[in-house]
C-alpha positions, 0 to 999 in steps of 0.5 A: 530704213529710209523712205527712198529705200522703202519706196524702191523695195515696194516698186521692186527696184534695186537699192544700194543696200539690196542684195545683188542677184546673179543674172549670168543665167536663169538658174535662180528662176524656179521651175513650175510645179509639174502638176501645174505646168504639165497641163500647159497647152498652147492655143489652137488656130481656131482661137486666133482673132480675125484681125491684123494680129491674127494675120501676123501670127499666121505669117509667122507660122508660115515662115516657121514651117517654110523658112527656106522658101519664104526667107531665102535671103536669110537661109543658106541651107536646106532647113526650116525652123520646124526641123529643130522645133517639131510640130510647128514649134509646139512639141514639148522636149523639142525646144517649143516656142511656148516655153522659150518666149517667156524666158527672154530677155536672158543671158547667153554664154554664146555671145556673153550678153543678155539677149532679147528674143529677137536676138535669139532668133537672129542667132538661129538664122546665122548658125542653124540656118547658115544664113550669113547676116541675119534679118534686122531685129525690126524686120518683117521676118523677125517681127512675124516669128516673134509674134507667132512665138508670143501667141503660142506662149500667150497662156504661159507664165512669164519667167517660169521654166515649164517642163518640156522647155528645150531638149531635156539633158541626156547625161553622157554615158559612162562609156562616152560615145562610139562613132562606129556604133553610131554609124550602125544606129544611123544605118538602122534608124536614121538613113531611111529618112535622112539618106545614107550620106546624111543628104536628106530627101527632096521633092523638087527643090524642097527638102521633105527630110532635112540634111544632117551634114554637108553644105545644106545642113546647119553650120559649125556654129549651131547649137546642134553641132554639140554632141550633147545637144544633138543627143538630147534632141535625138533621144526625145524626138527621133526616130520621128514619131518614136521619141524615147525609143533609143537608149541614152548610149544610142542617142550619144553614139549617133549624135557623135556620128552625125557631128563627125561629118563636115558642114558649113564653117562656123561664121565666127572663124578666127583668122582663117584658123580652125584651131583659133576658132576652137580655142575661142568658141568651142573648147568650152562649148559642151561636147563637140568635135570641132577642131579635133582630129578623128581618124587622121582627119581635122574636123571643122574645115567646113564645106561649101 
């Protein structure tokens, strides 16, 4: 082996003779052992230093739980970050920030490139928050949210997929999903908080329970529009405080029911065509109803 190749190897840098590592996703990363990773706990507020860094963490926390009010220029619906990432971004199996931050930069199929964590946050503003043009990567909003996520993950190992990351997959049941059964589950388990028409609940101008469809919910480009993603979130986290109480079938049925309703249009709409947009962005994006006809109605026409 030449000295140059040896030096590159010692530095951890690739050489012309090194094997190519597929980086299309992070499947090559090894999950932590359950015994070690299950003990992970994010830091508590009492551990924050009383300095500029601690102040910025608190600003990021405030933005995370009160996004609509504190970042009105970038939120076009009634949601806050904490609606999809429960317990202030701390709760395992609810896409906690402490498990997400150490896994970036990462390739995302959604935009077919390696994303920084800042770019991932921008995507949340564009799709989940229906915010149009997201804040710049170096904006005060993205900076504060990134610092908050960094702090929550400050004791987590880098590049290790900790248990509790994301929404653990719930396989599609053999029977698929049933919208009518989903309506029954929704009425029995969800309507008390989210309203009979998915409109959420408000006190004054602020939502205390998020809307699940309609003009103030996530748009058709958000990850939660996928039935499989929504089913996984619901299974592990809903009804609030009773995660795991629904069967897999119930979670899929009610996720399909919620995502059979109209919501703001996918901002990536191609030539004003739902059909073209489905072919380009939705046809291979999990299980979803965008661009499909359900009971004679084309789903995905959007709502303002």
